N, C-alpha and C positions, 0 to 999 in steps of 0.2 A: 714681613708683610704678607707673604703667602699664607702663613699659618693663621693670621688674623682673618683673612678672607675666607678660608676654609671653615674656621670656627664660626664666623658670622653666618655663612650659608647653612651650616649645620643647625645653629640655633634658630634661624628663621624657618627653615624647612620642617624641623621636627614638631614644633607646636601646631603648625598649620596641618600637618599630616594627622596628628592626633585629633584635632578639632574636626577635620573632615571625616575621619572614621567613626567618631562618636555621633556625628550628625547622621551618617548613613545608618548606623545601628539604631539610633533613636527613631528615624523615619520608618525603619522596618518594624520596630516595636509598635509604633503608632498605627501602622497599617494592620498589624495583627490584632491590636485591641479594637480597632474600628470594625474589622471583619467579625470579631466575636460579639461586639455590641449589636451589629446588624442581625446576626444569627439569633442572638438572645431575644431581640425585638420580634423576630419572625415567630419564634416558639411561643413567646408570651401572647402574641396575637391570637393564638389558638387555631390558626388556619395555615396549614402548610402541607406539603406532600413529600414523601420519601420515594425516590426512584432508585432501584437497585441496578448496579452494574455487574456485580458478581454474586454468585450464590455458592456457599460452602456447605456441603452435606456433613453429616456426623462421621462418615467413614472417610473423609478427606477429599472427596470429589469436588472439583471447582468448575463451575459452569458460567460462561459469559452470558450475561442477560441483555446486552445492548441491542440485540435483535428481537428480544421477547418483550411483550407488553407486561409491565409490572409496576405496581404503585401501591402505596398506602397513603390514603388521604385523611387528614385530620381536619375536620371542619366543626369548630366549637365542641359540641358534645357527641358528634357522630364520627365514627371511624369506619372507613371503607377500605377493604383490601382486595386486590386482585394480584396475587403473587403465584408464580410457578412453584411447583414442589417436586424435588427429586429426592426421594428417600423411601423409607419403608413405612407403610400404613399398617398400624397394629390392630385396628378394629375391623371385624368382619362387617361387611355392608357399607363401609366407607369407600369413597371414591378417591382416586389418586389424580384428580383433575388439577389440583392446586389448592392454594389457600384463598378462599373466597368468603368474605363475610361483610355485613354491614351491621354495625352495633351501635346502639344509642345508650346502652347500659354500660358505660365505661367510667371508671374513676381514675384519673391520671395522678401519678405521683411524679412531680418534676423537681429535680435537684440541679441547682446551678452552682458549679464549682468555678468561681471567678479566678482563683489562683492558677488552676490547671487549664482554664478556658475550655471547660467540658460541661455539657448538659446531658443529664440522664433522665429519660422519661420511661416510666413503667406503667403498664395498664393491662387489664384483662378484657377479653372480648369473648362473646358467646355466639355460636352459629348452630342452629338446630340442636344437634346432639354433641357438638364438639366445642371444647373450651380451649382458649388460647391465652398464653401468658407472653407478653411482648415487652422486651427491653430494648430501647432505642438510645444509643450513645452517640452524641453529636459533638464533633470537634468545633473549635472556634471558627474555622473557615467554612463550615457547613457540610463537610464530609461526615458520613454516618455509618454506623454498624448496627444492624437490627437482628436480635436473637429472638427466634420464635419457638416456643415449646407448646406442644399440643397434648390433649388428653388421648388422641388416637394415632399420633405420628411421632417419628423421631424428630428431635430438635434440628433446626436449620438456622444458618446465619446468612444474612444478606449484607453486602457492602455496597454503598452508594452515596447519595447526597440528599439533602433536603433543599427545597426551594418553595417559592410561592406557588399556589395552586394554578395550574394551567387548565384553562377551559377547553 
């Protein structure tokens, strides 16, 4: 009799445990997919901003940006950047104030990888005598990495997130 009770408890508890763990896994996957769809919708709207939390220089220096004003705003066809720069400027006459530009002459290449839940945006921007190539890689949850190469400066990487534009 004791063996039957133990067997009964084991059989009843085991499927319930599996069903519970699958449900939790499914809920986690659904939340992940929902976050990716919201990020994808934000990017497709053409109006979002990137805010950096960390900056990585070419020679490995890592700078915390949480106290520095930094942003890249995409508003339809206009891209505005106000980003700090810590690196080597290669062109005589250029300033090391940071990366500042407002460009309306940009053509975006946007790639949505639904399988990996990753969005890649590539574009070029021009500011007076300097040209920039920007690659923005966005994860499903909105965290992002932005690689900026310039005609006058060493390349630099910013890590942060994208969000709706804050006025």
